Phi, psi and omega in degrees: 000132183268137177256184181295137187297142012259020180274128173231132182228143180268107180270130183271356183288134166212173193304316176298316186294326186288315180294334186268359190276124179295143187296327182291340177275353181304307184301314179294324178296318184292311185295327181284353177276159187266003189274329190263121169278330182197151176221110190231125170265123182254128179208180178195167183277346178220175179273163174060034181263007172095031181301304182301319176294321179294326184295309184300314175309310189293321176293329178293324174299318184290323178291329182296322182278335183219097181303340187262016176304130166263124192229148182195169178231143178236115179272136178245115197221185188295334181271358178295145171224167170297323176293322178291330180285323178287324175293321176299312177293329178286333179283336188274336187221161175241172177294348184260358176296139178249343187212130192224129179236118187237141180245106172271109187249115173282115179290338183233162174301141189302324183291350189259004179269150186290153178303326176298305177296320179294329167304309179291327183284324171301314176300320184288317183286323166308316175289315186299316180277325181269318183256350180064013176222135175232138180230143186265121175284351187271308188258336183090355178289153186221166172213129177239138181288330199054230188248021175294140175281147181219139165245121188246131178243125174241116177260120182256139177293154176307130191241343187203161176256016179290157188275349180235074182293342175301311183299316180302309181299321178295318181295316183299314175310310183302326180280320193254321180227076187304317183311318185287323184297332185260353187241341187259148170271144179256133174232155181252138177297152177306133180277008172259146184294141181279115182275103178255192185297321181297309183296327179288324176292315173301307187298326181299322174287325176297320179296317179295326177294319185290329190257003172082353180295351181289347178254022176300158183243159181223141174255117187298129188234172172290172178301137191254164181251134179226130175223131171274124180237103199244135177284122168233042173291172187304322186295335186280355176280347181298146178280129167279191187293336180262004174095347176280162183278162176301321178288328175293325184287314183303308172311316185293316182288328176295324181295323179293315172314304182303314179303318186267333183263321187272118185240175181297133182097344179277169180246141190220143169201171180218138171239131180247130179223145165230238164279352170244140185264122178241129174264096183276337171221101181300151177300119188219144175282135193278116185275316184207186181291324171303309179297322182292316184292329181290321181291324178300312187295327175292319174295318185299323181274016175298134186256142177281137178245301174132167169125201178284197181233091187250063183293310182299316177294326180295311180294320175306319177296313179303316183293327184292321183292313183288333186277349176299322183274333186052060179294137175300320184284182179292146176241136183234127171248122182242113188247139171232134179209158177229019174213181186262134187269164182297115174303345179294341188262002192291311183303319174300318174301319183290325180296312181301318183287323177294323181280341185298161183287158184293341186264013174262128188228140183250123172249127181227137175252117181250125189258120171059038178279154177294152178306313183291323175292330176295317177303318177302314184287329174303311182298322181294315173299325180277008186048034175057034177052028172282322176247157166277108183241154176269001182290158181206156173254131187246112172277152177214155176269171185271058174222170189288313178307306181304313182297317181299325178293322180296311179293330180300320182301347181270033178250022189300317185242041174244165178314146189302308189298329176280342178282338185301320183294330180284352176283357177128140183277127181289142178280171177295317175303322186281323178292326176296318179295325165298319178293323176294321183293334182244358177296132182301144188302336190274357173275113188282158173314319185267006188267081181288329180297304176294328170302318180291323181294321174302313175293332175294315182295318175295325182292313180306321183287317185287333179301330180294311181303320187298325191249348195282122180294315180310313176289308183295334184242027180299116181262334193232332187284119189286337192224030181297307182296316179299318188298308188292313184292336183288320174304312182296316175296326180295313185293324178287331173295316179294321184287333173261012171284168178267351177248117182230024179274128184224141173247097187308327191267347180276343176205146189287134173243127176232151181200156176280154172246131177257106191270107186251032181292324173267113190289133186077004176210074178293146174238166175260134173232174180223133166239150169207166187276318185220075184301332179294338178267002181284142184296155179297325173311298191301315191293326180290322178292322177295321178294331183290338188294323184043055176268140177308126183068010182264128172201155177276120180290148179269166183294335178288314182297331180288347178255006168268129190295337179291316184295319177300310186298322183291320180301315179294321172311307188294311185291327188253357179064050185243129181296145170279149166262146176279124190268176182302325186268014172082002179258151184283142177215154174285102190296324185290336178298312185286320182300337187247013174048048181260139181265119180266113178248160180299318172304316186288322180299310179306307182299318183293324183288331179284322165309306184306318186298314184290324182289316190289345175256006177058044181247133179316135178228124177241121176255133179245132181180152180300166175297135177100352186266016167068041171289321182300306182296329178297309184292321177292328177296316183300317179303314179295309181304309179304325174263006181295319173311310181293319182296321181291316174305317183283331164301315171304313179302314184298317183294326179288328177294318186288330174293318180297329181295305174313312179305316179292313177299329172295322178295330176270006174061028178272327171227159187266153173300146183234127182270343180291173180257035172288160184284162172303322181293313183291331177295316180294323181294316183288322173300317185297311185295321177294325180294320182297311181294340182268345186231054183300133171088354182229163180267120180297148171302327186296318186297322185294324183288321178302315174310308185291327177285320179299316186287323174302316174302314187292330176294330183262001177287170182292155184285002176274341170299140174301154176297156183293142172314142178307125178114328187306325184255017184276154180299324182267031178304129176278111185261037176291160186300320183297324183285319181294321178303312179294329177292318175303306183298318179302314178295319183290335186287339179053058179281126185264156171298147179294131184239003180233122183240129178236135180228124174271120186265118173203172184306335185276352190284130187259171178291312177302328175295318172307305175314306182294331177292318187280331166311308179296322175301314184295309182302317182288326178297324183285322183293318179275014187305325186270350182281339184086007175286155180258128172265127180253125169250134187244109175258109184257105178269184185304305178239345187241154183228118177259133183246127177242124187256114182252110169269204179297336183267053183281000000 
């Protein structure tokens, strides 16, 4: 068999030799080849244990080691054939690829496949693994590995409730796919939940809820001054338990404080001291994100020097520098030392602290200091009790964890959501403990998929905590955080439950709306279906929140179209258009003659929750209950902001064309209030009547400017009509006006796709349908549009939400 040039290898396998080979020799024959790095079967005893996630994480590891890795997934289902497998493999790699990872995902248990398909699968895997070449006898298509390195993952669905699924799967493979059973290793995904950044963030809030710190209060202050004063004497060069020096660990903790405490407008500086005091970052106001990153880099690049300990001189210098500006907000000196300073300078520092402003506070971390010296440092941080200060002395041992906890204690007066992390970074085990404590009881330990959904729903909610000003700067509400997170936990439990049939008016359904209309400052809103049936306890809890714009709507308000429009606008971040009565309305609702009811709003909000969290959404209902209309309306609403902006951009482009033509003296100024499009139409018609038998210069310039504008338009606009860009384009007035009308109409690509799923649907129709979907999704990738695919069954409806990452 010939492989990719210039390499040529003689493969001894043929059908006769293959059939006569003892099965026990298969594994050694495969392992003796240089192509396969690993062949792994991933299975479990039940469904939803995280098999696919495990495979993807393994692929991520391979990709981190080899940035040129080509990776892909091939689903094996009832419609799979030898030809489709060969085509898929050829689509995933080229002759130049050197490393490929492929995930074969069996959609059904092996015993559920037909004997015909099992025969083809055995033929495929036998030749793929042993000869490294597969050929279709029907079409003549073939696939050859060449010298590529391969990592193969084969995912089998949960197949048994036995305690030893590996043994069961091995028997199953021996019966149905023997080549896999003898050459692959069988692994089970970890039975512990994977703690990623989202799970850790959610766990941080769950800890705050459990220990009560979620109800911390904050006193709003003016921009603060913060200066680090860090010891880099010889002893700070000692290695800690993780191999880093004490100085490096101190800088690392200082960077965490910097990231969470220092904001645009704050003042920041750093002093490093040994026997010499160095102002490495003079006190300066943080101007913008770029400047903040520059300051962070300067802190991160601070270098260890060596020498004695002149902390008193360093603190004196810091006080002198910070007192120059006399900042209205709090001024913080965060000092770290591990040694005793020369007492000769102590009296000068004592006088400076006593005379300092009341808003200057010294926070000190002392590493392995003598007890007597600790008392002295405590007095220093208390400013000798002359002022009521927020300063504090924090003793620390010489190890990473103790120093981390000491720095974490310096979180007393920063916005609430950012202090939680400084209460201590949670370990994976601690995160798992908090998750299990609040996870709904109906979610089993092995149901990793539903756990993941629960985390996604909660993560979307705590992101509002991170940025909501009323929460972060809460001064008076004793139970604000706990009240909100209790509602969030109830919502997340409801969203992952399997029962969603509701009669809204027979019992009250209430849920928070997460209003992201104001960028960087999300708010909380409330919608309910039967406020008159709300319990006294719930009503009292909601009224006590006292959040901006937050109220319990009445039954009359919930029947008002204005209220419903506002709720959808806030939840979906869709701007309201001003109506004749002066109240905001969703114009696209009226344009599409959609009847908006409270029932539809609640359904749309629940759809939006799943879609925002990238969680599958299936709607079930009898024929005629408006599943299609509801979904199509959601698609229109989600893209309405983009549609409105694009129309405004088109109007600006047309006005720019008019202005350019005026500069060329091709059209005259018009004082009336007609649109740019109408002005251009009128000018083209007048020019045509004045230039009978010739192409007016105005027509040529209008065509040129329209073509230039169309080339720079968003990708979501429909492509130019055929012939626009041809050399022999006819610029007569009728054609130019048609071209102008087409441009002004702002025709966009279709973003809502519907497929009726019934017994008459063929594979070819499905493929053609999704080819069209994929073409559109790739084309509009940069526009920010949401592409909605609607699969309409007889009674069930599956919705697939495709963003730019198709």
